[in-house]
Backbone bond lengths (Angstrom), bond angles and torsions (degrees), N, CA, C in turn:
res aa  C-N    CA-C-N  psi(-1)  N-CA   C-N-CA  omega(-1)  CA-C   N-CA-C  phi
1 M - - - 1.452 - - 1.526 111.71 -
2 S 1.327 117.87 -31.78 1.460 119.06 -177.40 1.530 112.02 -65.66
3 D 1.348 117.29 -31.13 1.464 119.86 175.99 1.522 110.86 -65.25
4 I 1.308 116.30 -41.34 1.467 120.84 178.48 1.525 109.52 -64.71
5 L 1.327 116.61 -45.38 1.458 121.43 179.83 1.527 110.91 -59.62
6 A 1.315 116.88 -47.96 1.462 120.78 -179.13 1.524 111.05 -63.04
7 T 1.313 117.22 -41.37 1.465 121.00 -179.76 1.520 110.98 -65.08
8 I 1.313 116.48 -47.46 1.468 120.42 179.88 1.523 110.60 -62.62
9 A 1.319 116.56 -47.03 1.463 120.71 -178.76 1.523 110.97 -61.54
10 D 1.325 117.07 -43.15 1.459 120.20 -179.35 1.526 111.26 -68.10
11 D 1.315 117.64 -41.47 1.466 120.59 177.14 1.532 110.71 -59.75
12 L 1.324 116.11 -45.72 1.463 119.97 178.77 1.523 111.31 -65.06
13 A 1.317 117.07 -39.04 1.464 120.72 179.41 1.521 110.63 -62.87
14 R 1.334 116.89 -47.79 1.466 119.76 179.34 1.521 110.81 -59.37
15 E 1.316 116.61 -44.48 1.466 120.46 -178.42 1.532 111.28 -66.22
16 A 1.322 117.05 -43.25 1.469 120.57 -179.29 1.527 111.17 -65.86
17 I 1.320 117.41 -42.31 1.466 121.22 179.05 1.529 110.25 -62.84
18 A 1.320 116.32 -44.99 1.472 120.62 -179.55 1.524 111.21 -63.72
19 L 1.325 117.14 -44.46 1.463 120.07 -178.90 1.531 110.60 -68.47
20 A 1.324 117.21 -39.09 1.464 120.35 177.40 1.521 110.45 -59.63
21 A 1.324 116.87 -42.09 1.465 120.87 178.42 1.520 110.67 -67.13
22 E 1.323 116.33 -42.95 1.471 121.36 -179.56 1.527 111.25 -61.91
23 L 1.325 116.56 -41.81 1.462 121.51 -177.45 1.528 113.39 -87.63
24 G 1.336 116.05 -13.16 1.457 119.57 -174.69 1.515 111.69 67.81
25 D 1.313 116.73 33.06 1.465 123.09 -175.60 1.522 109.71 -110.13
26 E 1.330 116.06 99.27 1.458 121.32 -177.59 1.525 112.87 -69.04
27 E 1.305 118.71 -16.76 1.463 122.46 -177.47 1.525 113.74 -91.97
28 L 1.319 116.87 -9.93 1.463 120.17 -173.82 1.525 112.81 -57.59
29 V 1.317 117.62 -45.28 1.461 120.73 -178.54 1.529 110.29 -60.86
30 A 1.331 116.74 -43.64 1.465 120.50 178.87 1.528 111.17 -63.58
31 E 1.316 116.86 -38.35 1.462 120.65 179.02 1.525 111.07 -66.47
32 V 1.330 116.65 -42.53 1.468 120.46 177.37 1.529 109.22 -62.46
33 S 1.319 116.36 -40.95 1.460 120.76 178.30 1.527 111.28 -58.39
34 K 1.322 116.77 -42.91 1.471 120.68 178.38 1.523 111.39 -63.10
35 V 1.330 116.13 -42.41 1.465 120.20 179.69 1.527 109.80 -62.01
36 I 1.318 116.41 -45.23 1.463 120.65 179.18 1.529 110.15 -63.73
37 G 1.332 116.33 -45.20 1.463 121.30 -177.31 1.513 113.60 -62.18
38 A 1.316 117.13 -26.95 1.463 120.18 178.28 1.526 111.52 -65.93
39 A 1.329 115.98 -24.58 1.464 119.67 -179.49 1.525 112.77 -105.35
40 S 1.348 116.42 -33.12 1.462 119.51 -175.57 1.522 110.75 -157.96
41 T 1.324 115.97 109.70 1.460 118.98 177.72 1.529 110.85 -68.03
42 T 1.304 117.51 -29.60 1.468 120.76 177.78 1.520 110.30 -63.52
43 T 1.321 116.63 -45.60 1.458 120.77 178.42 1.527 110.27 -67.22
44 Q 1.323 116.98 -38.02 1.461 120.97 178.02 1.527 110.50 -60.14
45 E 1.312 117.43 -45.32 1.462 120.98 179.55 1.525 111.23 -62.91
46 A 1.325 116.66 -41.91 1.463 120.35 178.59 1.525 110.61 -65.90
47 F 1.334 117.24 -39.52 1.459 122.22 177.74 1.525 110.47 -61.30
48 M 1.331 116.92 -49.43 1.460 120.11 -178.07 1.529 111.60 -65.89
49 T 1.325 117.23 -34.46 1.462 119.93 174.86 1.518 109.82 -63.10
50 A 1.321 116.98 -45.73 1.467 120.98 179.10 1.524 110.86 -62.29
51 V 1.320 117.36 -39.88 1.470 121.39 177.76 1.524 109.60 -61.54
52 R 1.329 117.00 -49.20 1.467 120.18 -178.68 1.523 111.27 -61.71
53 V 1.329 117.10 -41.72 1.463 120.72 179.70 1.525 110.11 -63.25
54 R 1.324 117.65 -47.38 1.466 121.39 -178.10 1.530 111.75 -66.23
55 L 1.327 117.58 -41.39 1.467 119.68 179.32 1.525 111.27 -68.58
56 S 1.322 117.43 -38.34 1.465 119.04 178.77 1.526 110.82 -69.20
57 E 1.328 117.08 -35.24 1.464 119.97 175.57 1.530 110.01 -62.23
58 A 1.324 117.02 -46.07 1.467 120.93 -179.60 1.526 110.27 -61.77
59 R 1.313 116.99 -41.74 1.460 120.95 179.51 1.532 110.43 -63.79
60 A 1.320 117.12 -43.44 1.465 121.13 179.33 1.527 111.49 -64.68
61 R 1.319 116.82 -40.42 1.473 119.73 179.12 1.531 111.28 -65.34
62 R 1.347 117.32 -40.05 1.468 120.31 175.93 1.524 110.60 -60.85
63 Y 1.319 116.21 -42.32 1.458 120.49 179.23 1.530 110.48 -62.27
64 L 1.317 116.80 -45.22 1.466 120.31 179.31 1.529 111.11 -61.24
65 E 1.313 116.99 -40.71 1.468 120.50 178.55 1.520 111.23 -65.14
66 E 1.336 116.65 -40.48 1.468 120.26 177.53 1.525 110.63 -62.50
67 R 1.322 115.89 -43.73 1.471 119.69 179.39 1.519 110.59 -64.94
68 R 1.320 116.77 -40.14 1.458 121.07 178.76 1.537 109.75 -62.94
69 A 1.313 117.24 -43.06 1.456 121.88 -179.72 1.530 111.04 -64.92
70 R 1.328 116.61 -42.12 1.471 120.14 178.53 1.522 111.89 -64.35
71 A 1.334 115.21 -32.44 1.467 119.83 -179.32 1.530 111.33 -81.73
72 G 1.327 116.38 -8.79 1.447 120.43 -179.14 1.521 113.76 73.62
73 A 1.316 115.15 22.89 1.473 119.45 -177.98 1.506 111.88 -91.09
């Protein structure tokens, strides 16, 4: 079951992050989290973990690109 949970949570996280960026809606992820939490706190926790992991990855990749650009690489 944990594989299913992780897959669903990650799929929802990717979709919510992409739509939030597309719409310019910073609250969308939090709203999706509330909707999920109303039915399953376990799924909500997995969703928010996936969101944090994906957003931190994106932030780290931007930082690496900035450093690469500054180094002229």
